[in-house]
LOBAVO-961995 format. One record per residue: x, y, z of N, C-alpha, C in turn; residue number from 1. Coordinates in nm, 2 decimals. Each point is the difference from the previous one (the first is absolute). Example, Ala and Ser with C-alpha at 12.3 -4.5 7.8 and 13.67 -1.06 7.14 Angstrom:
2
<rec n_x="1.32" n_y="-0.57" n_z="0.78" ca_x="-0.09" ca_y="0.12" ca_z="0.00" c_x="0.09" c_y="0.12" c_z="0.00" nutor="1"/>
<rec n_x="-0.04" n_y="0.11" n_z="-0.07" ca_x="0.09" ca_y="0.11" ca_z="0.00" c_x="-0.08" c_y="0.11" c_z="0.08" nutor="2"/>
//
This chain:
152
<rec n_x="11.87" n_y="13.07" n_z="11.23" ca_x="0.03" ca_y="-0.14" ca_z="0.01" c_x="-0.13" c_y="-0.08" c_z="-0.02" nutor="1"/>
<rec n_x="-0.11" n_y="0.04" n_z="0.05" ca_x="-0.13" ca_y="-0.07" ca_z="-0.02" c_x="-0.04" c_y="0.00" c_z="-0.15" nutor="2"/>
<rec n_x="0.02" n_y="0.11" n_z="-0.06" ca_x="-0.03" ca_y="0.00" ca_z="-0.15" c_x="0.09" c_y="-0.10" c_z="-0.07" nutor="3"/>
<rec n_x="0.12" n_y="-0.01" n_z="0.03" ca_x="0.09" ca_y="-0.10" ca_z="-0.06" c_x="-0.04" c_y="-0.14" c_z="0.02" nutor="4"/>
<rec n_x="-0.05" n_y="-0.03" n_z="0.13" ca_x="-0.05" ca_y="-0.13" ca_z="0.03" c_x="-0.12" c_y="-0.03" c_z="-0.08" nutor="5"/>
<rec n_x="-0.09" n_y="0.10" n_z="-0.01" ca_x="-0.12" ca_y="-0.02" ca_z="-0.08" c_x="0.03" c_y="-0.03" c_z="-0.15" nutor="6"/>
<rec n_x="0.10" n_y="0.07" n_z="-0.05" ca_x="0.04" ca_y="-0.03" ca_z="-0.14" c_x="0.05" c_y="-0.14" c_z="-0.02" nutor="7"/>
<rec n_x="0.08" n_y="-0.05" n_z="0.10" ca_x="0.05" ca_y="-0.13" ca_z="-0.01" c_x="-0.11" c_y="-0.10" c_z="0.01" nutor="8"/>
<rec n_x="-0.09" n_y="0.02" n_z="0.09" ca_x="-0.12" ca_y="-0.09" ca_z="0.01" c_x="-0.08" c_y="0.00" c_z="-0.12" nutor="9"/>
<rec n_x="-0.01" n_y="0.12" n_z="-0.06" ca_x="-0.08" ca_y="0.01" ca_z="-0.13" c_x="0.06" c_y="-0.08" c_z="-0.11" nutor="10"/>
<rec n_x="0.13" n_y="0.00" n_z="-0.01" ca_x="0.07" ca_y="-0.08" ca_z="-0.11" c_x="-0.02" c_y="-0.15" c_z="0.02" nutor="11"/>
<rec n_x="0.00" n_y="-0.05" n_z="0.13" ca_x="-0.02" ca_y="-0.14" ca_z="0.03" c_x="-0.15" c_y="-0.04" c_z="-0.03" nutor="12"/>
<rec n_x="-0.09" n_y="0.09" n_z="0.04" ca_x="-0.14" ca_y="-0.02" ca_z="-0.03" c_x="-0.03" c_y="0.00" c_z="-0.15" nutor="13"/>
<rec n_x="0.07" n_y="0.09" n_z="-0.07" ca_x="-0.01" ca_y="0.00" ca_z="-0.15" c_x="0.04" c_y="-0.13" c_z="-0.06" nutor="14"/>
<rec n_x="0.11" n_y="-0.06" n_z="0.05" ca_x="0.04" ca_y="-0.13" ca_z="-0.05" c_x="-0.11" c_y="-0.10" c_z="0.02" nutor="15"/>
<rec n_x="-0.06" n_y="-0.01" n_z="0.12" ca_x="-0.10" ca_y="-0.10" ca_z="0.03" c_x="-0.12" c_y="0.03" c_z="-0.08" nutor="16"/>
<rec n_x="-0.04" n_y="0.12" n_z="-0.02" ca_x="-0.12" ca_y="0.03" ca_z="-0.09" c_x="0.03" c_y="-0.04" c_z="-0.14" nutor="17"/>
<rec n_x="0.12" n_y="0.02" n_z="-0.05" ca_x="0.03" ca_y="-0.04" ca_z="-0.14" c_x="0.00" c_y="-0.15" c_z="-0.01" nutor="18"/>
<rec n_x="0.05" n_y="-0.07" n_z="0.10" ca_x="0.00" ca_y="-0.14" ca_z="0.00" c_x="-0.14" c_y="-0.06" c_z="0.01" nutor="19"/>
<rec n_x="-0.09" n_y="0.06" n_z="0.08" ca_x="-0.14" ca_y="-0.04" ca_z="0.01" c_x="-0.06" c_y="0.01" c_z="-0.14" nutor="20"/>
<rec n_x="0.03" n_y="0.11" n_z="-0.07" ca_x="-0.05" ca_y="0.02" ca_z="-0.14" c_x="0.05" c_y="-0.11" c_z="-0.09" nutor="21"/>
<rec n_x="0.13" n_y="-0.03" n_z="0.01" ca_x="0.06" ca_y="-0.10" ca_z="-0.09" c_x="-0.06" c_y="-0.14" c_z="0.03" nutor="22"/>
<rec n_x="-0.04" n_y="-0.02" n_z="0.13" ca_x="-0.06" ca_y="-0.13" ca_z="0.04" c_x="-0.15" c_y="-0.01" c_z="-0.04" nutor="23"/>
<rec n_x="-0.06" n_y="0.12" n_z="-0.05" ca_x="-0.13" ca_y="0.00" ca_z="-0.05" c_x="-0.11" c_y="0.04" c_z="0.11" nutor="24"/>
<rec n_x="0.04" n_y="0.04" n_z="0.11" ca_x="-0.09" ca_y="0.05" ca_z="0.11" c_x="0.06" c_y="0.12" c_z="0.07" nutor="25"/>
<rec n_x="-0.02" n_y="0.11" n_z="-0.07" ca_x="0.07" ca_y="0.12" ca_z="0.05" c_x="-0.04" c_y="0.05" c_z="0.14" nutor="26"/>
<rec n_x="-0.11" n_y="-0.06" n_z="0.06" ca_x="-0.04" ca_y="0.03" ca_z="0.13" c_x="0.06" c_y="-0.09" c_z="0.11" nutor="27"/>
<rec n_x="0.07" n_y="-0.10" n_z="-0.04" ca_x="0.05" ca_y="-0.10" ca_z="0.09" c_x="0.15" c_y="0.02" c_z="0.04" nutor="28"/>
<rec n_x="0.03" n_y="0.10" n_z="0.07" ca_x="0.13" ca_y="0.04" ca_z="0.04" c_x="0.06" c_y="-0.11" c_z="0.10" nutor="29"/>
<rec n_x="-0.09" n_y="-0.06" n_z="0.08" ca_x="0.05" ca_y="-0.10" ca_z="0.09" c_x="0.06" c_y="-0.12" c_z="-0.07" nutor="30"/>
<rec n_x="-0.07" n_y="-0.05" n_z="-0.11" ca_x="0.05" ca_y="-0.11" ca_z="-0.07" c_x="0.14" c_y="0.04" c_z="-0.07" nutor="31"/>
<rec n_x="0.00" n_y="0.12" n_z="-0.05" ca_x="0.13" ca_y="0.05" ca_z="-0.06" c_x="0.11" c_y="0.00" c_z="0.10" nutor="32"/>
<rec n_x="-0.03" n_y="0.04" n_z="0.12" ca_x="0.11" ca_y="0.00" ca_z="0.11" c_x="0.04" c_y="-0.15" c_z="0.03" nutor="33"/>
<rec n_x="-0.10" n_y="-0.09" n_z="0.02" ca_x="0.04" ca_y="-0.14" ca_z="0.03" c_x="0.08" c_y="-0.06" c_z="-0.11" nutor="34"/>
<rec n_x="-0.04" n_y="0.03" n_z="-0.13" ca_x="0.08" ca_y="-0.06" ca_z="-0.11" c_x="0.14" c_y="0.06" c_z="-0.01" nutor="35"/>
<rec n_x="0.01" n_y="0.13" n_z="0.02" ca_x="0.13" ca_y="0.07" ca_z="0.00" c_x="0.09" c_y="-0.06" c_z="0.10" nutor="36"/>
<rec n_x="-0.05" n_y="-0.02" n_z="0.12" ca_x="0.07" ca_y="-0.05" ca_z="0.11" c_x="0.05" c_y="-0.14" c_z="-0.03" nutor="37"/>
<rec n_x="-0.08" n_y="-0.09" n_z="-0.05" ca_x="0.04" ca_y="-0.14" ca_z="-0.04" c_x="0.10" c_y="0.00" c_z="-0.11" nutor="38"/>
<rec n_x="-0.02" n_y="0.08" n_z="-0.10" ca_x="0.10" ca_y="0.01" ca_z="-0.11" c_x="0.13" c_y="0.05" c_z="0.05" nutor="39"/>
<rec n_x="0.00" n_y="0.11" n_z="0.08" ca_x="0.13" ca_y="0.05" ca_z="0.05" c_x="0.07" c_y="-0.10" c_z="0.09" nutor="40"/>
<rec n_x="-0.07" n_y="-0.07" n_z="0.09" ca_x="0.06" ca_y="-0.10" ca_z="0.08" c_x="0.07" c_y="-0.11" c_z="-0.08" nutor="41"/>
<rec n_x="-0.07" n_y="-0.04" n_z="-0.10" ca_x="0.05" ca_y="-0.10" ca_z="-0.09" c_x="0.12" c_y="0.05" c_z="-0.08" nutor="42"/>
<rec n_x="-0.01" n_y="0.12" n_z="-0.05" ca_x="0.11" ca_y="0.06" ca_z="-0.08" c_x="0.13" c_y="0.02" c_z="0.08" nutor="43"/>
<rec n_x="-0.02" n_y="0.05" n_z="0.12" ca_x="0.12" ca_y="0.03" ca_z="0.08" c_x="0.08" c_y="-0.12" c_z="0.03" nutor="44"/>
<rec n_x="-0.06" n_y="-0.12" n_z="0.00" ca_x="0.07" ca_y="-0.13" ca_z="0.02" c_x="0.09" c_y="-0.03" c_z="-0.13" nutor="45"/>
<rec n_x="-0.03" n_y="0.05" n_z="-0.11" ca_x="0.07" ca_y="-0.04" ca_z="-0.12" c_x="0.10" c_y="0.11" c_z="-0.04" nutor="46"/>
<rec n_x="-0.01" n_y="0.12" n_z="0.05" ca_x="0.10" ca_y="0.10" ca_z="-0.04" c_x="0.12" c_y="-0.01" c_z="0.10" nutor="47"/>
<rec n_x="0.11" n_y="0.05" n_z="-0.04" ca_x="0.12" ca_y="0.01" ca_z="0.09" c_x="-0.03" c_y="0.11" c_z="0.10" nutor="48"/>
<rec n_x="0.07" n_y="0.00" n_z="0.11" ca_x="-0.02" ca_y="0.11" ca_z="0.10" c_x="0.02" c_y="0.14" c_z="-0.06" nutor="49"/>
<rec n_x="0.10" n_y="0.01" n_z="-0.08" ca_x="0.03" ca_y="0.13" ca_z="-0.06" c_x="-0.11" c_y="0.04" c_z="-0.09" nutor="50"/>
<rec n_x="-0.05" n_y="-0.09" n_z="-0.09" ca_x="-0.11" ca_y="0.04" ca_z="-0.09" c_x="-0.13" c_y="0.03" c_z="0.08" nutor="51"/>
<rec n_x="-0.03" n_y="-0.07" n_z="0.11" ca_x="-0.11" ca_y="0.03" ca_z="0.08" c_x="0.01" c_y="0.14" c_z="0.05" nutor="52"/>
<rec n_x="0.12" n_y="0.04" n_z="0.06" ca_x="0.01" ca_y="0.14" ca_z="0.05" c_x="-0.01" c_y="0.10" c_z="-0.11" nutor="53"/>
<rec n_x="0.05" n_y="-0.03" n_z="-0.12" ca_x="-0.01" ca_y="0.10" ca_z="-0.11" c_x="-0.14" c_y="0.02" c_z="-0.04" nutor="54"/>
<rec n_x="-0.08" n_y="-0.11" n_z="0.00" ca_x="-0.14" ca_y="0.00" ca_z="-0.04" c_x="-0.08" c_y="0.08" c_z="0.11" nutor="55"/>
<rec n_x="0.03" n_y="-0.03" n_z="0.12" ca_x="-0.07" ca_y="0.07" ca_z="0.11" c_x="0.02" c_y="0.15" c_z="0.00" nutor="56"/>
<rec n_x="0.12" n_y="0.04" n_z="-0.04" ca_x="0.04" ca_y="0.14" ca_z="0.00" c_x="-0.09" c_y="0.08" c_z="-0.09" nutor="57"/>
<rec n_x="-0.06" n_y="-0.07" n_z="-0.10" ca_x="-0.08" ca_y="0.08" ca_z="-0.10" c_x="-0.15" c_y="-0.01" c_z="0.03" nutor="58"/>
<rec n_x="-0.04" n_y="-0.08" n_z="0.10" ca_x="-0.14" ca_y="-0.01" ca_z="0.03" c_x="-0.05" c_y="0.11" c_z="0.08" nutor="59"/>
<rec n_x="-0.13" n_y="0.04" n_z="-0.01" ca_x="-0.06" ca_y="0.09" ca_z="0.09" c_x="0.00" c_y="-0.06" c_z="0.14" nutor="60"/>
<rec n_x="0.00" n_y="0.09" n_z="0.10" ca_x="0.02" ca_y="-0.04" ca_z="0.14" c_x="-0.10" c_y="-0.11" c_z="0.04" nutor="61"/>
<rec n_x="-0.12" n_y="0.01" n_z="-0.03" ca_x="-0.10" ca_y="-0.10" ca_z="0.03" c_x="0.04" c_y="-0.13" c_z="-0.05" nutor="62"/>
<rec n_x="0.05" n_y="-0.01" n_z="-0.12" ca_x="0.04" ca_y="-0.12" ca_z="-0.07" c_x="0.13" c_y="-0.06" c_z="0.06" nutor="63"/>
<rec n_x="0.08" n_y="0.09" n_z="0.05" ca_x="0.13" ca_y="-0.04" ca_z="0.07" c_x="-0.04" c_y="-0.08" c_z="0.12" nutor="64"/>
<rec n_x="-0.10" n_y="0.05" n_z="0.07" ca_x="-0.05" ca_y="-0.07" ca_z="0.12" c_x="-0.06" c_y="-0.13" c_z="-0.03" nutor="65"/>
<rec n_x="-0.08" n_y="-0.01" n_z="-0.10" ca_x="-0.06" ca_y="-0.13" ca_z="-0.04" c_x="0.12" c_y="-0.10" c_z="-0.04" nutor="66"/>
<rec n_x="0.10" n_y="0.05" n_z="-0.07" ca_x="0.10" ca_y="-0.08" ca_z="-0.05" c_x="0.09" c_y="-0.06" c_z="0.11" nutor="67"/>
<rec n_x="0.03" n_y="0.08" n_z="0.10" ca_x="0.09" ca_y="-0.05" ca_z="0.11" c_x="-0.08" c_y="-0.06" c_z="0.12" nutor="68"/>
<rec n_x="-0.13" n_y="0.01" n_z="0.00" ca_x="-0.08" ca_y="-0.05" ca_z="0.11" c_x="0.03" c_y="-0.15" c_z="0.03" nutor="69"/>
<rec n_x="0.05" n_y="-0.03" n_z="0.11" ca_x="0.03" ca_y="-0.14" ca_z="0.04" c_x="0.13" c_y="-0.06" c_z="-0.06" nutor="70"/>
<rec n_x="0.07" n_y="0.08" n_z="-0.07" ca_x="0.12" ca_y="-0.05" ca_z="-0.07" c_x="0.12" c_y="-0.01" c_z="0.09" nutor="71"/>
<rec n_x="0.07" n_y="-0.11" n_z="0.00" ca_x="0.13" ca_y="-0.01" ca_z="0.07" c_x="0.11" c_y="-0.03" c_z="-0.10" nutor="72"/>
<rec n_x="0.05" n_y="0.10" n_z="-0.06" ca_x="0.10" ca_y="-0.03" ca_z="-0.11" c_x="0.13" c_y="-0.07" c_z="0.05" nutor="73"/>
<rec n_x="0.03" n_y="0.01" n_z="0.13" ca_x="0.12" ca_y="-0.07" ca_z="0.05" c_x="-0.02" c_y="-0.15" c_z="0.01" nutor="74"/>
<rec n_x="-0.12" n_y="-0.05" n_z="-0.01" ca_x="-0.02" ca_y="-0.14" ca_z="0.01" c_x="0.05" c_y="-0.07" c_z="-0.13" nutor="75"/>
<rec n_x="0.05" n_y="-0.12" n_z="0.02" ca_x="0.05" ca_y="-0.07" ca_z="-0.12" c_x="-0.12" c_y="-0.03" c_z="-0.09" nutor="76"/>
<rec n_x="0.02" n_y="0.02" n_z="-0.13" ca_x="-0.10" ca_y="-0.02" ca_z="-0.09" c_x="-0.01" c_y="-0.15" c_z="-0.04" nutor="77"/>
<rec n_x="-0.12" n_y="-0.04" n_z="-0.01" ca_x="-0.02" ca_y="-0.14" ca_z="-0.03" c_x="0.01" c_y="-0.01" c_z="-0.16" nutor="78"/>
<rec n_x="0.02" n_y="-0.12" n_z="-0.04" ca_x="0.01" ca_y="-0.03" ca_z="-0.15" c_x="-0.14" c_y="0.02" c_z="-0.06" nutor="79"/>
<rec n_x="0.00" n_y="0.09" n_z="-0.09" ca_x="-0.13" ca_y="0.03" ca_z="-0.07" c_x="-0.01" c_y="-0.06" c_z="-0.14" nutor="80"/>
<rec n_x="-0.12" n_y="-0.03" n_z="-0.04" ca_x="-0.02" ca_y="-0.05" ca_z="-0.13" c_x="0.03" c_y="0.11" c_z="-0.10" nutor="81"/>
<rec n_x="0.03" n_y="-0.05" n_z="-0.12" ca_x="0.03" ca_y="0.10" ca_z="-0.11" c_x="-0.11" c_y="0.00" c_z="-0.10" nutor="82"/>
<rec n_x="-0.11" n_y="-0.06" n_z="0.03" ca_x="-0.12" ca_y="-0.01" ca_z="-0.09" c_x="-0.10" c_y="0.10" c_z="0.03" nutor="83"/>
<rec n_x="-0.06" n_y="0.06" n_z="-0.11" ca_x="-0.10" ca_y="0.10" ca_z="0.02" c_x="-0.13" c_y="-0.05" c_z="0.07" nutor="84"/>
<rec n_x="-0.04" n_y="-0.13" n_z="-0.03" ca_x="-0.12" ca_y="-0.05" ca_z="0.07" c_x="0.03" c_y="-0.01" c_z="0.15" nutor="85"/>
<rec n_x="0.12" n_y="-0.03" n_z="0.04" ca_x="0.03" ca_y="-0.01" ca_z="0.14" c_x="0.00" c_y="0.14" c_z="0.06" nutor="86"/>
<rec n_x="0.03" n_y="0.10" n_z="-0.07" ca_x="-0.01" ca_y="0.14" ca_z="0.05" c_x="-0.14" c_y="0.03" c_z="0.03" nutor="87"/>
<rec n_x="-0.09" n_y="-0.04" n_z="-0.09" ca_x="-0.15" ca_y="0.02" ca_z="0.02" c_x="-0.04" c_y="-0.07" c_z="0.13" nutor="88"/>
<rec n_x="0.05" n_y="-0.12" n_z="0.02" ca_x="-0.03" ca_y="-0.07" ca_z="0.12" c_x="0.05" c_y="0.07" c_z="0.12" nutor="89"/>
<rec n_x="0.12" n_y="0.06" n_z="-0.01" ca_x="0.05" ca_y="0.08" ca_z="0.12" c_x="-0.09" c_y="0.11" c_z="0.03" nutor="90"/>
<rec n_x="-0.05" n_y="0.07" n_z="-0.10" ca_x="-0.09" ca_y="0.11" ca_z="0.02" c_x="-0.13" c_y="-0.04" c_z="0.07" nutor="91"/>
<rec n_x="-0.05" n_y="-0.11" n_z="-0.04" ca_x="-0.12" ca_y="-0.06" ca_z="0.07" c_x="0.03" c_y="-0.03" c_z="0.15" nutor="92"/>
<rec n_x="0.12" n_y="-0.06" n_z="0.02" ca_x="0.04" ca_y="-0.04" ca_z="0.13" c_x="0.02" c_y="0.13" c_z="0.09" nutor="93"/>
<rec n_x="0.06" n_y="0.10" n_z="-0.06" ca_x="0.02" ca_y="0.12" ca_z="0.08" c_x="-0.13" c_y="0.07" c_z="0.03" nutor="94"/>
<rec n_x="-0.10" n_y="-0.01" n_z="-0.09" ca_x="-0.12" ca_y="0.07" ca_z="0.03" c_x="-0.08" c_y="-0.07" c_z="0.11" nutor="95"/>
<rec n_x="0.02" n_y="-0.13" n_z="0.01" ca_x="-0.06" ca_y="-0.08" ca_z="0.10" c_x="-0.15" c_y="-0.03" c_z="-0.02" nutor="96"/>
<rec n_x="-0.07" n_y="0.00" n_z="0.11" ca_x="-0.14" ca_y="-0.04" ca_z="0.00" c_x="-0.09" c_y="0.09" c_z="-0.09" nutor="97"/>
<rec n_x="0.04" n_y="0.13" n_z="-0.01" ca_x="-0.08" ca_y="0.09" ca_z="-0.08" c_x="0.02" c_y="-0.01" c_z="-0.15" nutor="98"/>
<rec n_x="0.09" n_y="-0.09" n_z="-0.04" ca_x="0.02" ca_y="-0.02" ca_z="-0.15" c_x="-0.12" c_y="-0.04" c_z="-0.07" nutor="99"/>
<rec n_x="-0.09" n_y="-0.07" n_z="0.06" ca_x="-0.12" ca_y="-0.04" ca_z="-0.07" c_x="-0.09" c_y="0.12" c_z="-0.03" nutor="100"/>
<rec n_x="0.01" n_y="0.11" n_z="0.07" ca_x="-0.07" ca_y="0.12" ca_z="-0.03" c_x="0.04" c_y="0.06" c_z="-0.13" nutor="101"/>
<rec n_x="0.13" n_y="-0.01" n_z="-0.03" ca_x="0.06" ca_y="0.07" ca_z="-0.11" c_x="0.02" c_y="-0.09" c_z="-0.12" nutor="102"/>
<rec n_x="0.02" n_y="-0.13" n_z="0.02" ca_x="0.03" ca_y="-0.09" ca_z="-0.11" c_x="-0.09" c_y="-0.12" c_z="0.00" nutor="103"/>
<rec n_x="-0.07" n_y="-0.02" n_z="-0.10" ca_x="-0.08" ca_y="-0.13" ca_z="-0.01" c_x="0.06" c_y="-0.10" c_z="-0.10" nutor="104"/>
<rec n_x="0.09" n_y="0.05" n_z="-0.07" ca_x="0.07" ca_y="-0.10" ca_z="-0.10" c_x="0.14" c_y="0.05" c_z="-0.04" nutor="105"/>
<rec n_x="0.07" n_y="-0.08" n_z="-0.08" ca_x="0.13" ca_y="0.04" ca_z="-0.04" c_x="0.01" c_y="0.13" c_z="-0.08" nutor="106"/>
<rec n_x="-0.10" n_y="0.02" n_z="-0.08" ca_x="0.00" ca_y="0.12" ca_z="-0.09" c_x="0.00" c_y="0.12" c_z="0.09" nutor="107"/>
<rec n_x="-0.08" n_y="0.00" n_z="0.11" ca_x="-0.01" ca_y="0.12" ca_z="0.09" c_x="0.13" c_y="0.02" c_z="0.07" nutor="108"/>
<rec n_x="0.07" n_y="-0.11" n_z="0.04" ca_x="0.13" ca_y="0.02" ca_z="0.06" c_x="0.10" c_y="0.07" c_z="-0.10" nutor="109"/>
<rec n_x="0.00" n_y="-0.05" n_z="-0.12" ca_x="0.09" ca_y="0.06" ca_z="-0.10" c_x="-0.04" c_y="0.15" c_z="-0.02" nutor="110"/>
<rec n_x="-0.13" n_y="0.02" n_z="-0.01" ca_x="-0.05" ca_y="0.14" ca_z="-0.02" c_x="0.05" c_y="0.09" c_z="0.11" nutor="111"/>
<rec n_x="-0.01" n_y="-0.05" n_z="0.12" ca_x="0.03" ca_y="0.08" ca_z="0.12" c_x="0.15" c_y="0.03" c_z="0.00" nutor="112"/>
<rec n_x="0.08" n_y="-0.10" n_z="-0.02" ca_x="0.15" ca_y="0.02" ca_z="0.00" c_x="0.04" c_y="0.10" c_z="-0.12" nutor="113"/>
<rec n_x="-0.06" n_y="-0.02" n_z="-0.11" ca_x="0.03" ca_y="0.08" ca_z="-0.12" c_x="-0.04" c_y="0.15" c_z="0.03" nutor="114"/>
<rec n_x="-0.12" n_y="0.01" n_z="0.07" ca_x="-0.05" ca_y="0.14" ca_z="0.03" c_x="0.10" c_y="0.07" c_z="0.09" nutor="115"/>
<rec n_x="0.05" n_y="-0.07" n_z="0.10" ca_x="0.10" ca_y="0.06" ca_z="0.10" c_x="0.12" c_y="0.05" c_z="-0.08" nutor="116"/>
<rec n_x="0.05" n_y="-0.08" n_z="-0.09" ca_x="0.12" ca_y="0.04" ca_z="-0.07" c_x="-0.03" c_y="0.11" c_z="-0.10" nutor="117"/>
<rec n_x="-0.12" n_y="0.00" n_z="-0.06" ca_x="-0.03" ca_y="0.10" ca_z="-0.09" c_x="0.00" c_y="0.14" c_z="0.07" nutor="118"/>
<rec n_x="-0.06" n_y="0.00" n_z="0.11" ca_x="-0.01" ca_y="0.13" ca_z="0.08" c_x="0.14" c_y="0.03" c_z="0.06" nutor="119"/>
<rec n_x="0.07" n_y="-0.10" n_z="0.04" ca_x="0.14" ca_y="0.02" ca_z="0.06" c_x="0.09" c_y="0.07" c_z="-0.11" nutor="120"/>
<rec n_x="-0.02" n_y="-0.04" n_z="-0.12" ca_x="0.08" ca_y="0.06" ca_z="-0.11" c_x="-0.02" c_y="0.16" c_z="-0.01" nutor="121"/>
<rec n_x="-0.11" n_y="0.04" n_z="0.05" ca_x="-0.03" ca_y="0.15" ca_z="-0.01" c_x="0.08" c_y="0.07" c_z="0.11" nutor="122"/>
<rec n_x="0.05" n_y="-0.07" n_z="0.10" ca_x="0.06" ca_y="0.06" ca_z="0.12" c_x="0.15" c_y="-0.03" c_z="0.00" nutor="123"/>
<rec n_x="0.05" n_y="-0.09" n_z="-0.07" ca_x="0.14" ca_y="-0.05" ca_z="0.01" c_x="0.06" c_y="0.04" c_z="-0.14" nutor="124"/>
<rec n_x="0.13" n_y="0.05" n_z="0.01" ca_x="0.07" ca_y="0.03" ca_z="-0.12" c_x="0.02" c_y="-0.12" c_z="-0.09" nutor="125"/>
<rec n_x="0.02" n_y="0.03" n_z="-0.13" ca_x="0.03" ca_y="-0.11" ca_z="-0.09" c_x="0.13" c_y="-0.07" c_z="0.04" nutor="126"/>
<rec n_x="0.10" n_y="0.08" n_z="0.04" ca_x="0.13" ca_y="-0.06" ca_z="0.04" c_x="-0.02" c_y="-0.09" c_z="0.12" nutor="127"/>
<rec n_x="-0.08" n_y="0.03" n_z="0.10" ca_x="-0.03" ca_y="-0.09" ca_z="0.11" c_x="-0.07" c_y="-0.12" c_z="-0.04" nutor="128"/>
<rec n_x="-0.10" n_y="0.01" n_z="-0.10" ca_x="-0.07" ca_y="-0.11" ca_z="-0.05" c_x="0.10" c_y="-0.10" c_z="-0.07" nutor="129"/>
<rec n_x="0.09" n_y="0.06" n_z="-0.07" ca_x="0.10" ca_y="-0.09" ca_z="-0.07" c_x="0.09" c_y="-0.06" c_z="0.10" nutor="130"/>
<rec n_x="0.04" n_y="0.07" n_z="0.10" ca_x="0.09" ca_y="-0.06" ca_z="0.11" c_x="-0.07" c_y="-0.11" c_z="0.07" nutor="131"/>
<rec n_x="-0.13" n_y="0.02" n_z="0.03" ca_x="-0.07" ca_y="-0.11" ca_z="0.07" c_x="-0.02" c_y="-0.12" c_z="-0.08" nutor="132"/>
<rec n_x="-0.03" n_y="0.03" n_z="-0.13" ca_x="-0.01" ca_y="-0.11" ca_z="-0.10" c_x="0.12" c_y="-0.08" c_z="-0.01" nutor="133"/>
<rec n_x="0.12" n_y="0.06" n_z="0.01" ca_x="0.13" ca_y="-0.06" ca_z="-0.03" c_x="0.03" c_y="-0.10" c_z="0.11" nutor="134"/>
<rec n_x="-0.05" n_y="0.01" n_z="0.12" ca_x="0.04" ca_y="-0.09" ca_z="0.11" c_x="-0.10" c_y="-0.11" c_z="0.02" nutor="135"/>
<rec n_x="-0.11" n_y="0.00" n_z="-0.08" ca_x="-0.10" ca_y="-0.11" ca_z="0.01" c_x="0.03" c_y="-0.12" c_z="-0.08" nutor="136"/>
<rec n_x="-0.05" n_y="-0.11" n_z="0.03" ca_x="0.02" ca_y="-0.12" ca_z="-0.08" c_x="-0.08" c_y="0.03" c_z="-0.14" nutor="137"/>
<rec n_x="0.04" n_y="-0.07" n_z="-0.10" ca_x="-0.05" ca_y="0.03" ca_z="-0.14" c_x="-0.15" c_y="0.00" c_z="0.00" nutor="138"/>
<rec n_x="-0.07" n_y="-0.09" n_z="0.06" ca_x="-0.14" ca_y="-0.01" ca_z="-0.01" c_x="-0.07" c_y="0.11" c_z="0.07" nutor="139"/>
<rec n_x="0.06" n_y="0.06" n_z="0.10" ca_x="-0.06" ca_y="0.11" ca_z="0.08" c_x="0.03" c_y="0.14" c_z="-0.06" nutor="140"/>
<rec n_x="0.09" n_y="0.00" n_z="-0.10" ca_x="0.03" ca_y="0.13" ca_z="-0.06" c_x="-0.12" c_y="0.07" c_z="-0.06" nutor="141"/>
<rec n_x="-0.10" n_y="-0.07" n_z="-0.05" ca_x="-0.11" ca_y="0.06" ca_z="-0.06" c_x="-0.08" c_y="0.09" c_z="0.10" nutor="142"/>
<rec n_x="0.02" n_y="-0.02" n_z="0.13" ca_x="-0.07" ca_y="0.08" ca_z="0.10" c_x="0.05" c_y="0.15" c_z="-0.02" nutor="143"/>
<rec n_x="0.13" n_y="0.02" n_z="-0.03" ca_x="0.05" ca_y="0.13" ca_z="-0.01" c_x="0.00" c_y="0.05" c_z="-0.15" nutor="144"/>
<rec n_x="-0.05" n_y="-0.07" n_z="-0.09" ca_x="0.00" ca_y="0.04" ca_z="-0.14" c_x="-0.12" c_y="0.09" c_z="-0.03" nutor="145"/>
<rec n_x="0.00" n_y="0.07" n_z="-0.10" ca_x="-0.11" ca_y="0.09" ca_z="-0.04" c_x="-0.12" c_y="-0.08" c_z="-0.06" nutor="146"/>
<rec n_x="0.03" n_y="-0.13" n_z="-0.03" ca_x="-0.10" ca_y="-0.08" ca_z="-0.06" c_x="-0.09" c_y="-0.05" c_z="0.11" nutor="147"/>
<rec n_x="-0.13" n_y="-0.02" n_z="-0.03" ca_x="-0.09" ca_y="-0.06" ca_z="0.10" c_x="0.02" c_y="-0.15" c_z="0.01" nutor="148"/>
<rec n_x="-0.03" n_y="-0.05" n_z="0.11" ca_x="0.00" ca_y="-0.15" ca_z="0.02" c_x="-0.12" c_y="-0.05" c_z="-0.07" nutor="149"/>
<rec n_x="0.02" n_y="-0.11" n_z="-0.08" ca_x="-0.11" ca_y="-0.06" ca_z="-0.07" c_x="-0.10" c_y="-0.06" c_z="0.10" nutor="150"/>
<rec n_x="-0.13" n_y="0.04" n_z="-0.02" ca_x="-0.10" ca_y="-0.05" ca_z="0.09" c_x="-0.09" c_y="-0.09" c_z="-0.08" nutor="151"/>
<rec n_x="-0.03" n_y="-0.12" n_z="0.05" ca_x="-0.09" ca_y="-0.09" ca_z="-0.07" c_x="-0.13" c_y="-0.01" c_z="0.08" nutor="152"/>
//
């Protein structure tokens, strides 16, 4: 059992290391975890309950914990914006006071969100990525596409 737990922890840590590399600082796993948490919290608000659970099922255990931490899916969902810029704002809000450590401008926010989805595509099936994309508003669909988000 312990070996299995270690393997699950290793896959989650691998995700965070890959993300840190995508972010340009392969030694900063803490920033990768903060950004992952903020993106996941924002994302889960935009997906249907069914799509959230299907996505969670494919995540390594460590990431499942990050995804569901503090989540109350039975709560009535508030009306969310359908704009990509508002999604970035949600990520900043979810990260809270530590956002200034990870993002100093809009380009860094876009880079961080894009990096999470780039690494997420390595762990989630193409079918699940298409399913998640299908339930999002048009402007947010790019998050689940294989194309990078344009960064200025």
